[in-house]
N, C-alpha and C positions, 0 to 999 in steps of 0.2 A: 504494500500500500504506500503511495507517495506521501512523503512528509509534508507538513504545512509549508515549509520553505520552498520545496519543489513545486507545489501547487501554486503558490504565489508567483514564482518566477514564470511559470507557464502562462499564467493569467496576464502578467504585466509585460513580458518581453516583446510581444508584437507591437506594443505602443511606443517603444523606445527607438529613437532614430539617431543616426550619425549626421553631423553637420560638417560640410566641407567648405573651406574658405579659399577663394581664388581671386587673383588680381591680374590685370593686364601687365604684360612684361615691362612695358615702358613705365608704368606706375611703380612696379617693384624696383626697377633700377633707380628711379627718382628717389624713392624712400631710402634705398641703400646709400645713395650719394649724400642725402641729407644727414643720415646717421653717421656716416664716415666723416663728414665735415665737422660734426659736433665732437667726434672722438679725437680729432686732431691728427697729427702725422701718424701714418701706418708703417710699421716695420714689416717687410716681407711683401708677399703678393696680395693684391686687392682681391677679395672674394668674388668669384664669378658664378653666374647661374648656368648650370649645365644644360645643354640642348635637350636632353631627355626629360628635363623638368618642365618644359614648355609644351602644352598640348597643341592640337591642330588649329585652335582658335586664338593662339597667342596668349593663353592664360597660364598662370603659375599658381600651384596650390601652395598656400602660405600657412595653413593651420587647419585645425578642426576642433570639434567639440561634440556635445551630446544635446539631446532634447527629447521631448515626449509629446505625443499626440493627445490633445485634450478635447477634440471634437471630431465627429465622423467626416466633416467636410474639410479637414486639413489644417486646423489651427494647432500650432505647436508652441510650447513653452521652452525657453532656454535662458541662459544667463545673458545679460546685456554685454558683458565683456567678451563673450564669444562672437557677437555680431556688432561690435562697436565701430568698425571701419565702414564709413558711409560710401567709400569708393570701391569696396570689395563686392564680389558676387558670391552668393551663398547657394549651395545645393544640399538636398536632404536625401539620404539613403535610408530607405525603409528596411524593416527587418526581413521582408520577403524579397529583397534585392532590387526593387524598383527605385529609380533615381528621379528626383524632381528639382527644378529650380525653385528657390524660395524667395519670398518677398518679406522684408521686415515691416510689419504693420505698425509696431510701436516699441519704443524703448522707454522704460520707466525713468523719469528724471532723477529719482532718488535711489530706489532699490536696484539691485543687480538683476533685473528681470527684463526680458524682451519677448515679444510675441511675433511669430512667423506664420506665414500662410503658404501652402502649396496647393496647386490646382489638382485636387483628387477628392474622391468621395467614397463613402462606404468603408472608411478606414476604422480599424480598431482604436478605441479611445480609452484612456485610463480614467478611472473614477477619482475625483478630487476629494480628499478627506478634510478634516477640520483640525488644523494645526494647534488650535487652542486646547484640544483635548488630548494631545500627545503627553504621555506620562514618562517620568524619569525611570529608566530601566526597561522601557518597552523595546521589544525586538524590532529591528528595522533592516531593510536592504538598500544598498546604494547600487544603482545600475547605470552603466554608461560605456563610453568608447575610450577606454583607458589609454593614455599617452597618444591618442589619435590613431592608434595602430590595432588595438585589441578590442574588436567589436564584441558587444554583449558581455562585458565584464561585470561580474556581480561580486559584491563584498557584503558580508553580514556583520551585524554588531547590535549594540543597544544605544538608546538615547542616554548619553552620559552627562548632559547639561542642558539647561533651558534658559532662554532669554539672554543669551551671551551677547557681548559687544566686542567687536574687534575693529581695528583700523586697517583699511586696505585700499588699494587703488584699482579701479576697474578699467583704467586706461593709462598707459605709460606716460601720456602727456598731461595727465590731470593730477591734482594733488590728492593726498590720502584723504579718505572720507570714513566716517564712522558708520559701520553696519551694525544695527541693533536688532534685538529680538531673535537672534539666530538659534537654531537647534544644533547642539553639539553632539557628535557621535564618534564612536571608536571604529566605525566602518571605514575601511580605506578608501580615500578619494584621491585620484591621481590626475595630473594635467590631461585634459581630454574627457575626463568624467564630468567636467563642468557643464551644467545645464541638464544633466540627467536627473531622474526622479529619486527621491528618498521615499520608500514605500513602507507601509506597515504590513502586518501579516494578513490583513484583509485585502491586500492588493490595492490600497488607496494611496495616492501620492500625498504625502504630508509635508514635503519640502522639495526644494530644488538644490541639488548639490552645487556648492559655490566656492568653497575655500578650504585650503589646508595651511598649516603652519609649518614652513620648512624647518627642518632640524628637529622637529618633534615627532613622536610616534603616537598613533591612535588618537589623533586630534584633528577632527574634520568638522566642517560647519555647513549647514544648509539653511537657505532662506525659507521661512514658514510659508506654506502653500496659501494661507489666507491672504497674504499680500498679493500673490498672483491672481487669486480669485477676484479680488477688488479691481485689479487692472483689467482683467477680462470683462468684468461688468461695465467698467468705464468705457472700454473700447466698443462694446455692444451698444451702450446708451448714447455716448457722445462722439463716437468715432475716433477717440484718442484717449490717452491716459491723462486724467486730470488730478494733479497733486497740488495741495495748498502751499503757497509761498508766504513766509513771514518776512524774510529778507534781512536777517542779521546773523552775525557769528558770535559765538559765546563760549565761555569755559564754565564747567560745572564747579561750583564753589563748595569747599569742605573746610574743616578746621584749619588744615595746613595753609590753604590759600588765603583764608581769612587773616591768619596771623602774618603771612608773608606780605600781603598787600594792604594790611590794616583796613579790612572791609568792615561794614556795619553788621554783618550777619554771617554765620558759619554755613549757610546754605544759599541756594538760588543759582541764577545764571548771570555771570558778569559779561556784558557786551564788550567784545575785544576783537581787534583785528588779528590776523593769523599769519605768521611767517611760515613759508613752506618752500620746498624744492619742486619745481616743475621742469622736467626734461633737463635737469642739471643746473637750472637757473634759479637763483634766490628770488622769491616773490613775496610781497606783503599784500595780503588781501584786506579789503576794507571791512570795517566792523559793521557798517550799515550800507546796504545796497541802495544806491540812489534811485528814487522813484518807487521803491518797494513799499508794501504796507507798513513796515517798521519805520521807514523814513517819513511817510505821510502822517504817521501817528506821533511824530516828534521824538522818537527814541534816539538816544545819543550813546556814543562810545563811553564806556565805564559806568553806564547805568547798571545797577544791580537789581535784576528782576527777582522778586521773592515769591510771587504767587501768579498762577494762571487760572482764571475762572474759579477763584476761591480756593484752589488747592496749592499747597506748598510745593515748590520746585526742589527736588533732591536728586542725588545721584541715581536713585532708583526710579524716579519719575521726572524726566527732563522735558525741555521744550519739544524735543524730537518725539518723545512719547505722546505728548499732547497732540502734536500735529498728525500723528498716525490715526487719531480718532476723529479728526475734524475734516470738513470739506471746504472746497472753494466757496467763498462768500460767508463762511461762519465767522463769528466774532470771538476775539480773545480779549478778555478783560484782565489787564496786568496790574499788579501792585509792585512798585519799584522804589528804590532809594537813589536819589541823585544829590550829590554834595551834602549828604547827611539828612536830607529832607525826604520824607515819604510822599510819594505821588501815585497817581493812577493814570493809566493809558488804555485806550480802547483801539484795538487793531481789527480791521476787516481783511480777512485773508484773500489774496489774489491767486490766480492760477500760475503755477510755475511753468515757464516756457522751456 
């Protein structure tokens, strides 16, 4: 009699796809020249693209990832970082061997989620679970295209952590960003597995395999599927993913930061610009985005926001967590301290572009 794991694999496997990324040869050479220019003088031979790497249409495969079918008419979920290049072409290889060109319908402006479409119908589709009901210690499977080479790779494990926060970059040319609410698992996730489903023993997708920590063992992360379900609903209703924009950068305040910066409270969100490295260049980002809801509400750098809609801001409940529960057009009533004086501000959230 088949075990529960084998039954789950047979149920889910037909819905998992491989995503191939290709670019025009001229664009690949241009990208290489730009990277070489940034790197400075090169000792030895300049890398060349072998002729056998170029197909009959002048396209070069530059990478791959995984995804999974969520509707019978060809809607596919994957990671945004898998399909981040707007100049690339994407194709999807189904489990039955069929190959389709893919169109990127939407990229989430915040989460590492993207939605693709292929022109096919009557496809097997995975059932989407409820990531809010995932339990610590629950058995799960991670499925994908490991290293871009090994199709239908499966690893098993348990949910070893909930609501994790890590800093990662979804694009080599973008600054590090905070990914919150992640599901931590000890199931092995390798490059190429990105975008594949994290499934429970009922064969439901509860997450999207997203990240690993290099140098660590048994430490992988998946985006909760509820975030992707929200994106799918937005796309269906509005034709695009709508995420609310506040328009400020901040650091979470604790006792140490309070003492270091002599702040008025040991909690809250301190509005502050951020120094970062983008493509090897030092950048200083603004604390308040001009024209944003935060700017229109009169918020200023070094304001210390204490409360949002009557709730205290802490390291466990940050502004980002509040934004996850709000929609475009919703109001945020903020209590803050500026130059030692308590104030109130009302922000109407705009749509993030």
